[in-house]
DRENPA-3360 file (N, C-alpha, C; in nm, 2 decimals, always signed):
BEGIN
1 = MSPSKTSH = +3.62/-0.50/+0.11/+3.66/-0.51/-0.03/+3.79/-0.58/-0.02 ~ +3.81/-0.68/-0.11/+3.94/-0.76/-0.11/+4.05/-0.67/-0.17 ~ +4.18/-0.70/-0.13/+4.30/-0.62/-0.18/+4.30/-0.62/-0.33 ~ +4.26/-0.73/-0.40/+4.27/-0.74/-0.55/+4.17/-0.66/-0.62 ~ +4.06/-0.62/-0.56/+3.96/-0.53/-0.62/+3.99/-0.38/-0.62 ~ +3.96/-0.33/-0.73/+3.97/-0.17/-0.72/+3.84/-0.13/-0.67 ~ +3.84/+0.00/-0.62/+3.71/+0.06/-0.58/+3.60/+0.05/-0.67 ~ +3.64/+0.07/-0.80/+3.54/+0.07/-0.91/+3.47/-0.07/-0.92;
9 = EASQSDPI = +3.56/-0.17/-0.91/+3.52/-0.31/-0.92/+3.42/-0.34/-0.79 ~ +3.47/-0.29/-0.69/+3.38/-0.33/-0.56/+3.25/-0.26/-0.57 ~ +3.24/-0.14/-0.63/+3.11/-0.07/-0.64/+3.02/-0.12/-0.73 ~ +3.08/-0.20/-0.82/+2.99/-0.28/-0.93/+2.94/-0.41/-0.89 ~ +3.02/-0.47/-0.79/+2.98/-0.61/-0.77/+2.93/-0.64/-0.61 ~ +2.97/-0.56/-0.52/+2.95/-0.59/-0.38/+2.81/-0.54/-0.35 ~ +2.73/-0.62/-0.28/+2.60/-0.60/-0.24/+2.61/-0.47/-0.15 ~ +2.50/-0.39/-0.15/+2.49/-0.27/-0.07/+2.36/-0.28/+0.01;
17 = SPAAALMA = +2.36/-0.24/+0.14/+2.25/-0.24/+0.21/+2.16/-0.12/+0.18 ~ +2.03/-0.12/+0.22/+1.93/-0.01/+0.18/+1.99/+0.11/+0.26 ~ +2.04/+0.10/+0.38/+2.09/+0.20/+0.46/+2.21/+0.27/+0.41 ~ +2.30/+0.17/+0.35/+2.42/+0.23/+0.29/+2.39/+0.31/+0.16 ~ +2.28/+0.25/+0.09/+2.25/+0.31/-0.04/+2.19/+0.45/-0.01 ~ +2.11/+0.46/+0.10/+2.04/+0.59/+0.14/+2.15/+0.69/+0.17 ~ +2.25/+0.64/+0.24/+2.37/+0.73/+0.30/+2.45/+0.77/+0.18 ~ +2.46/+0.70/+0.07/+2.53/+0.74/-0.05/+2.44/+0.82/-0.15;
25 = GKKVAPDA = +2.33/+0.86/-0.10/+2.23/+0.95/-0.19/+2.15/+0.86/-0.30 ~ +2.14/+0.74/-0.29/+2.08/+0.65/-0.39/+1.94/+0.64/-0.35 ~ +1.85/+0.62/-0.45/+1.70/+0.59/-0.41/+1.69/+0.45/-0.38 ~ +1.60/+0.43/-0.27/+1.58/+0.29/-0.23/+1.43/+0.28/-0.21 ~ +1.38/+0.18/-0.28/+1.23/+0.15/-0.24/+1.22/+0.11/-0.10 ~ +1.10/+0.14/-0.04/+1.08/+0.10/+0.10/+1.05/-0.05/+0.10 ~ +1.06/-0.11/+0.22/+1.01/-0.25/+0.23/+0.86/-0.24/+0.21 ~ +0.80/-0.35/+0.18/+0.66/-0.35/+0.15/+0.57/-0.31/+0.26;
33 = TLLLEQEH = +0.62/-0.35/+0.38/+0.53/-0.34/+0.50/+0.54/-0.18/+0.54 ~ +0.65/-0.12/+0.52/+0.66/+0.02/+0.56/+0.59/+0.10/+0.45 ~ +0.59/+0.06/+0.32/+0.51/+0.13/+0.22/+0.36/+0.13/+0.25 ~ +0.31/+0.01/+0.29/+0.17/+0.00/+0.32/+0.14/+0.07/+0.44 ~ +0.23/+0.07/+0.54/+0.21/+0.14/+0.67/+0.19/+0.29/+0.63 ~ +0.27/+0.34/+0.55/+0.26/+0.48/+0.51/+0.12/+0.51/+0.44 ~ +0.08/+0.42/+0.36/-0.06/+0.44/+0.30/-0.16/+0.44/+0.41 ~ -0.14/+0.36/+0.51/-0.24/+0.36/+0.62/-0.25/+0.49/+0.69;
41 = REVEGYFA = -0.13/+0.55/+0.71/-0.12/+0.67/+0.78/-0.18/+0.78/+0.69 ~ -0.17/+0.78/+0.56/-0.23/+0.88/+0.48/-0.38/+0.88/+0.48 ~ -0.44/+0.75/+0.48/-0.59/+0.74/+0.47/-0.63/+0.79/+0.61 ~ -0.56/+0.75/+0.72/-0.60/+0.79/+0.86/-0.60/+0.94/+0.86 ~ -0.51/+1.01/+0.79/-0.50/+1.16/+0.80/-0.63/+1.22/+0.72 ~ -0.67/+1.14/+0.62/-0.78/+1.20/+0.54/-0.91/+1.18/+0.63 ~ -0.92/+1.08/+0.70/-1.04/+1.06/+0.79/-1.03/+1.16/+0.89 ~ -0.93/+1.19/+0.95/-0.90/+1.30/+1.06/-0.94/+1.43/+1.00;
49 = AYEAASDK = -0.90/+1.46/+0.87/-0.94/+1.59/+0.81/-1.09/+1.59/+0.78 ~ -1.14/+1.48/+0.75/-1.30/+1.48/+0.72/-1.37/+1.52/+0.86 ~ -1.32/+1.45/+0.96/-1.39/+1.48/+1.09/-1.39/+1.62/+1.13 ~ -1.28/+1.69/+1.10/-1.25/+1.82/+1.13/-1.31/+1.93/+1.04 ~ -1.35/+1.88/+0.92/-1.40/+1.97/+0.82/-1.55/+2.00/+0.85 ~ -1.57/+2.13/+0.81/-1.72/+2.18/+0.83/-1.77/+2.21/+0.70 ~ -1.68/+2.24/+0.59/-1.73/+2.28/+0.47/-1.77/+2.16/+0.38 ~ -1.89/+2.16/+0.32/-1.93/+2.05/+0.26/-1.86/+2.01/+0.14;
57 = KVKLRLIE = -1.81/+2.10/+0.06/-1.72/+2.08/-0.05/-1.60/+2.01/-0.02 ~ -1.54/+2.05/+0.09/-1.41/+1.99/+0.14/-1.44/+1.85/+0.18 ~ -1.55/+1.83/+0.25/-1.60/+1.68/+0.29/-1.61/+1.59/+0.17 ~ -1.67/+1.65/+0.07/-1.69/+1.57/-0.05/-1.55/+1.53/-0.13 ~ -1.47/+1.63/-0.13/-1.35/+1.59/-0.19/-1.27/+1.50/-0.10 ~ -1.28/+1.50/+0.03/-1.22/+1.41/+0.11/-1.28/+1.26/+0.10 ~ -1.40/+1.25/+0.08/-1.47/+1.14/+0.06/-1.41/+1.07/-0.07 ~ -1.40/+1.14/-0.17/-1.35/+1.10/-0.30/-1.20/+1.04/-0.27;
65 = RICLDLQA = -1.13/+1.12/-0.21/-0.99/+1.08/-0.18/-0.97/+0.95/-0.10 ~ -1.05/+0.95/+0.01/-1.05/+0.83/+0.10/-1.09/+0.71/+0.01 ~ -1.19/+0.72/-0.07/-1.24/+0.60/-0.15/-1.14/+0.57/-0.25 ~ -1.08/+0.66/-0.32/-0.98/+0.64/-0.42/-0.85/+0.56/-0.36 ~ -0.81/+0.62/-0.25/-0.69/+0.55/-0.18/-0.72/+0.42/-0.13 ~ -0.83/+0.39/-0.07/-0.87/+0.27/-0.02/-0.88/+0.17/-0.14 ~ -0.95/+0.21/-0.25/-0.96/+0.12/-0.37/-0.83/+0.07/-0.43 ~ -0.74/+0.17/-0.43/-0.60/+0.14/-0.48/-0.53/+0.05/-0.39;
73 = HTTLEKEI = -0.52/+0.09/-0.26/-0.46/+0.01/-0.16/-0.51/-0.14/-0.14 ~ -0.64/-0.15/-0.15/-0.70/-0.29/-0.15/-0.66/-0.37/-0.27 ~ -0.66/-0.30/-0.39/-0.61/-0.37/-0.51/-0.48/-0.41/-0.51 ~ -0.38/-0.33/-0.45/-0.24/-0.37/-0.44/-0.24/-0.49/-0.34 ~ -0.31/-0.49/-0.24/-0.29/-0.59/-0.14/-0.35/-0.72/-0.20 ~ -0.46/-0.71/-0.27/-0.52/-0.84/-0.32/-0.44/-0.89/-0.43 ~ -0.39/-0.81/-0.52/-0.31/-0.86/-0.65/-0.17/-0.90/-0.61 ~ -0.10/-0.83/-0.52/+0.04/-0.85/-0.49/+0.06/-0.91/-0.36;
81 = LYPVAREA = +0.02/-0.83/-0.25/+0.07/-0.87/-0.11/+0.01/-0.99/-0.07 ~ -0.12/-1.00/-0.07/-0.19/-1.13/-0.01/-0.14/-1.26/-0.07 ~ -0.12/-1.28/-0.21/-0.08/-1.40/-0.26/+0.07/-1.44/-0.21 ~ +0.15/-1.34/-0.20/+0.29/-1.36/-0.16/+0.29/-1.41/+0.00 ~ +0.21/-1.33/+0.07/+0.19/-1.34/+0.21/+0.14/-1.49/+0.24 ~ +0.05/-1.53/+0.17/-0.02/-1.65/+0.19/+0.09/-1.76/+0.18 ~ +0.17/-1.76/+0.06/+0.27/-1.85/+0.03/+0.38/-1.84/+0.14 ~ +0.42/-1.72/+0.19/+0.53/-1.71/+0.28/+0.50/-1.75/+0.42;
89 = TGEDALLD = +0.37/-1.72/+0.46/+0.33/-1.75/+0.59/+0.24/-1.85/+0.62 ~ +0.17/-1.89/+0.53/+0.07/-2.01/+0.55/-0.05/-1.95/+0.63 ~ -0.06/-1.82/+0.65/-0.18/-1.76/+0.73/-0.31/-1.75/+0.65 ~ -0.36/-1.86/+0.61/-0.47/-1.86/+0.53/-0.60/-1.80/+0.60 ~ -0.62/-1.83/+0.73/-0.74/-1.77/+0.80/-0.72/-1.63/+0.82 ~ -0.60/-1.57/+0.85/-0.58/-1.43/+0.86/-0.61/-1.36/+0.74 ~ -0.56/-1.42/+0.62/-0.57/-1.34/+0.50/-0.71/-1.37/+0.43 ~ -0.78/-1.47/+0.47/-0.92/-1.49/+0.42/-1.00/-1.38/+0.50;
97 = HAEEEHAE = -0.98/-1.36/+0.62/-1.04/-1.26/+0.70/-1.01/-1.12/+0.65 ~ -0.89/-1.09/+0.61/-0.85/-0.96/+0.55/-0.93/-0.94/+0.42 ~ -0.94/-1.05/+0.33/-1.01/-1.04/+0.21/-1.17/-1.01/+0.24 ~ -1.21/-1.07/+0.34/-1.36/-1.04/+0.39/-1.38/-0.89/+0.42 ~ -1.28/-0.85/+0.50/-1.28/-0.70/+0.55/-1.27/-0.61/+0.42 ~ -1.19/-0.65/+0.31/-1.18/-0.57/+0.19/-1.32/-0.56/+0.12 ~ -1.39/-0.68/+0.13/-1.53/-0.68/+0.05/-1.62/-0.59/+0.13 ~ -1.62/-0.59/+0.26/-1.71/-0.50/+0.33/-1.67/-0.35/+0.31;
105 = AKEMVTEL = -1.54/-0.33/+0.31/-1.50/-0.19/+0.28/-1.55/-0.15/+0.14 ~ -1.52/-0.24/+0.04/-1.57/-0.21/-0.10/-1.72/-0.17/-0.10 ~ -1.80/-0.24/-0.02/-1.94/-0.21/-0.03/-1.96/-0.06/+0.04 ~ -1.90/-0.03/+0.13/-1.91/+0.11/+0.20/-1.85/+0.21/+0.10 ~ -1.74/+0.19/+0.03/-1.68/+0.28/-0.06/-1.79/+0.30/-0.17 ~ -1.85/+0.20/-0.23/-1.95/+0.22/-0.33/-2.06/+0.31/-0.28 ~ -2.10/+0.28/-0.16/-2.21/+0.35/-0.10/-2.17/+0.51/-0.09 ~ -2.05/+0.52/-0.03/-2.00/+0.66/-0.01/-1.98/+0.74/-0.14;
113 = LAAAKAGK = -1.93/+0.66/-0.24/-1.91/+0.74/-0.36/-2.04/+0.78/-0.44 ~ -2.15/+0.69/-0.42/-2.28/+0.73/-0.47/-2.34/+0.85/-0.40 ~ -2.32/+0.85/-0.26/-2.36/+0.96/-0.19/-2.30/+1.08/-0.22 ~ -2.16/+1.08/-0.24/-2.08/+1.20/-0.28/-2.13/+1.26/-0.41 ~ -2.15/+1.16/-0.50/-2.19/+1.20/-0.64/-2.32/+1.28/-0.63 ~ -2.41/+1.23/-0.53/-2.53/+1.30/-0.52/-2.52/+1.43/-0.43 ~ -2.39/+1.46/-0.39/-2.38/+1.58/-0.31/-2.40/+1.56/-0.16 ~ -2.41/+1.43/-0.12/-2.43/+1.40/+0.04/-2.31/+1.37/+0.09;
121 = TPDQLVTK = -2.30/+1.40/+0.22/-2.19/+1.38/+0.31/-2.24/+1.28/+0.43 ~ -2.24/+1.16/+0.41/-2.29/+1.07/+0.51/-2.20/+1.05/+0.63 ~ -2.20/+1.13/+0.72/-2.10/+1.12/+0.83/-2.09/+0.98/+0.90 ~ -2.21/+0.94/+0.92/-2.22/+0.80/+1.00/-2.15/+0.69/+0.92 ~ -2.16/+0.69/+0.79/-2.10/+0.59/+0.70/-1.95/+0.62/+0.69 ~ -1.91/+0.74/+0.70/-1.77/+0.77/+0.69/-1.70/+0.71/+0.83 ~ -1.77/+0.74/+0.94/-1.72/+0.69/+1.06/-1.72/+0.53/+1.07 ~ -1.83/+0.46/+1.02/-1.84/+0.33/+1.01/-1.71/+0.27/+0.92;
129 = LRKAVEEH = -1.69/+0.34/+0.81/-1.58/+0.29/+0.73/-1.44/+0.32/+0.80 ~ -1.42/+0.43/+0.85/-1.31/+0.46/+0.94/-1.27/+0.35/+1.04 ~ -1.39/+0.31/+1.12/-1.37/+0.21/+1.23/-1.33/+0.08/+1.16 ~ -1.39/+0.03/+1.05/-1.35/-0.07/+0.98/-1.21/-0.08/+0.92 ~ -1.16/+0.03/+0.88/-1.03/+0.04/+0.83/-0.94/+0.04/+0.93 ~ -0.96/+0.10/+1.05/-0.87/+0.10/+1.16/-0.85/-0.04/+1.23 ~ -0.96/-0.13/+1.23/-0.95/-0.26/+1.27/-0.87/-0.35/+1.18 ~ -0.89/-0.33/+1.04/-0.81/-0.40/+0.95/-0.67/-0.37/+0.95;
137 = VEEEEQKL = -0.63/-0.23/+0.97/-0.50/-0.18/+0.98/-0.43/-0.25/+1.10 ~ -0.49/-0.24/+1.21/-0.44/-0.30/+1.33/-0.41/-0.45/+1.32 ~ -0.49/-0.52/+1.25/-0.46/-0.66/+1.22/-0.35/-0.68/+1.13 ~ -0.34/-0.61/+1.03/-0.22/-0.61/+0.94/-0.10/-0.58/+1.01 ~ -0.09/-0.47/+1.07/+0.03/-0.42/+1.13/+0.07/-0.49/+1.26 ~ -0.02/-0.56/+1.33/+0.02/-0.63/+1.46/+0.03/-0.78/+1.43 ~ -0.03/-0.83/+1.33/-0.02/-0.98/+1.31/+0.05/-1.01/+1.17 ~ +0.00/-0.96/+1.06/+0.05/-0.99/+0.94/+0.19/-0.94/+0.91;
145 = FPELREAD = +0.21/-0.81/+0.93/+0.33/-0.75/+0.89/+0.45/-0.81/+0.97 ~ +0.44/-0.83/+1.11/+0.55/-0.90/+1.17/+0.59/-1.04/+1.12 ~ +0.49/-1.11/+1.07/+0.51/-1.25/+1.01/+0.59/-1.23/+0.89 ~ +0.55/-1.12/+0.80/+0.61/-1.11/+0.68/+0.76/-1.08/+0.70 ~ +0.79/-0.99/+0.80/+0.93/-0.96/+0.83/+1.01/-1.07/+0.89 ~ +0.94/-1.17/+0.95/+1.02/-1.29/+0.98/+1.03/-1.40/+0.87 ~ +0.94/-1.39/+0.77/+0.95/-1.48/+0.66/+1.07/-1.46/+0.58 ~ +1.11/-1.55/+0.49/+1.22/-1.55/+0.40/+1.17/-1.48/+0.28;
153 = LDLYALGR = +1.15/-1.34/+0.29/+1.10/-1.26/+0.17/+1.21/-1.15/+0.15 ~ +1.21/-1.10/+0.03/+1.27/-0.98/+0.00/+1.18/-0.88/+0.00 ~ +1.15/-0.81/+0.12/+1.05/-0.71/+0.13/+1.08/-0.57/+0.05 ~ +1.20/-0.55/+0.01/+1.24/-0.44/-0.07/+1.20/-0.46/-0.21 ~ +1.22/-0.59/-0.26/+1.17/-0.62/-0.40/+1.04/-0.61/-0.40 ~ +0.96/-0.66/-0.30/+0.81/-0.66/-0.29/+0.76/-0.51/-0.29 ~ +0.84/-0.44/-0.22/+0.80/-0.30/-0.20/+0.81/-0.23/-0.34 ~ +0.92/-0.26/-0.42/+0.94/-0.21/-0.55/+0.82/-0.25/-0.64;
161 = RLAARRPE = +0.78/-0.37/-0.63/+0.66/-0.42/-0.71/+0.55/-0.34/-0.68 ~ +0.51/-0.33/-0.55/+0.39/-0.25/-0.51/+0.40/-0.10/-0.56 ~ +0.51/-0.04/-0.54/+0.54/+0.09/-0.58/+0.52/+0.11/-0.73 ~ +0.57/+0.01/-0.81/+0.55/+0.02/-0.96/+0.41/+0.00/-1.01 ~ +0.34/-0.07/-0.94/+0.21/-0.11/-0.98/+0.11/+0.00/-0.93 ~ +0.14/+0.07/-0.82/+0.05/+0.18/-0.77/+0.01/+0.28/-0.87 ~ +0.09/+0.34/-0.96/+0.05/+0.45/-1.04/-0.05/+0.39/-1.16 ~ -0.02/+0.25/-1.20/-0.11/+0.19/-1.29/-0.25/+0.17/-1.23;
169 = VFGKLTGK = -0.25/+0.14/-1.11/-0.39/+0.11/-1.04/-0.47/+0.26/-1.02 ~ -0.39/+0.36/-0.98/-0.46/+0.49/-0.98/-0.50/+0.54/-1.11 ~ -0.41/+0.51/-1.22/-0.46/+0.54/-1.35/-0.58/+0.48/-1.39 ~ -0.60/+0.36/-1.36/-0.72/+0.27/-1.40/-0.83/+0.32/-1.32 ~ -0.82/+0.36/-1.19/-0.93/+0.40/-1.11/-0.97/+0.55/-1.15 ~ -0.88/+0.63/-1.19/-0.92/+0.77/-1.23/-0.95/+0.80/-1.38 ~ -0.90/+0.69/-1.46/-0.92/+0.71/-1.60/-0.81/+0.80/-1.67 ~ -0.71/+0.83/-1.58/-0.60/+0.91/-1.64/-0.49/+0.82/-1.68;
177 = PVPPQPEF = -0.44/+0.84/-1.81/-0.33/+0.77/-1.86/-0.20/+0.78/-1.76 ~ -0.14/+0.67/-1.75/+0.00/+0.68/-1.66/+0.11/+0.64/-1.75 ~ +0.21/+0.71/-1.75/+0.33/+0.69/-1.83/+0.39/+0.55/-1.80 ~ +0.44/+0.48/-1.89/+0.50/+0.35/-1.87/+0.60/+0.35/-1.76 ~ +0.60/+0.25/-1.68/+0.69/+0.23/-1.56/+0.80/+0.14/-1.60 ~ +0.92/+0.17/-1.55/+1.03/+0.09/-1.59/+1.02/-0.05/-1.54 ~ +1.06/-0.15/-1.62/+1.06/-0.29/-1.59/+1.14/-0.32/-1.45 ~ +1.10/-0.41/-1.38/+1.17/-0.47/-1.27/+1.16/-0.61/-1.25;
185 = KDYDGRM = +1.26/-0.66/-1.18/+1.23/-0.80/-1.16/+1.14/-0.83/-1.05 ~ +1.07/-0.94/-1.05/+0.97/-0.97/-0.95/+1.05/-1.00/-0.83 ~ +0.98/-1.01/-0.72/+1.04/-1.04/-0.58/+1.12/-1.18/-0.59 ~ +1.08/-1.27/-0.68/+1.17/-1.41/-0.68/+1.25/-1.40/-0.80 ~ +1.27/-1.30/-0.87/+1.36/-1.29/-0.98/+1.30/-1.30/-1.12 ~ +1.17/-1.32/-1.13/+1.09/-1.33/-1.25/+1.07/-1.19/-1.30 ~ +1.05/-1.17/-1.43/+1.00/-1.04/-1.49/+0.85/-1.04/-1.49;
% end
């Protein structure tokens, strides 16, 4: 802080790091890669719970949750992350492959939801989907996310954008209305 600024003026204009904001008790959106990694861990947990479950009703609810989370996650990646990643990294082949994996997962999700609606718990299909998701996650976390972290991107702004869109996507998928979200500036400053 310069000697001519009061502490109030400094708090109004000086940039603050995410770590400093957290230490000051302020809410900070996660960086986009960390947000998506957290979603990966949640779905992995649901798959593990499915494998451990023996009650059919529990398995059916877990199928629904796995499918809902995957639908929302892939929508966010397709709408927001992948276009930004394509522009920032130029990794067209990697992102084309990721979109192909999304299409394959979407087919399995559709099949799983139909089975669950009919009261069936197709363990082999759940295992196949889990394996496909694990391979996709590994590619994202080992290849794409490190490149995004090296790119000239504001991953926190991108994380805010993903976090703001997430309830809307869940609302659309579940048919439940979502309260309006606050406006935020796009990662490049646009509304």
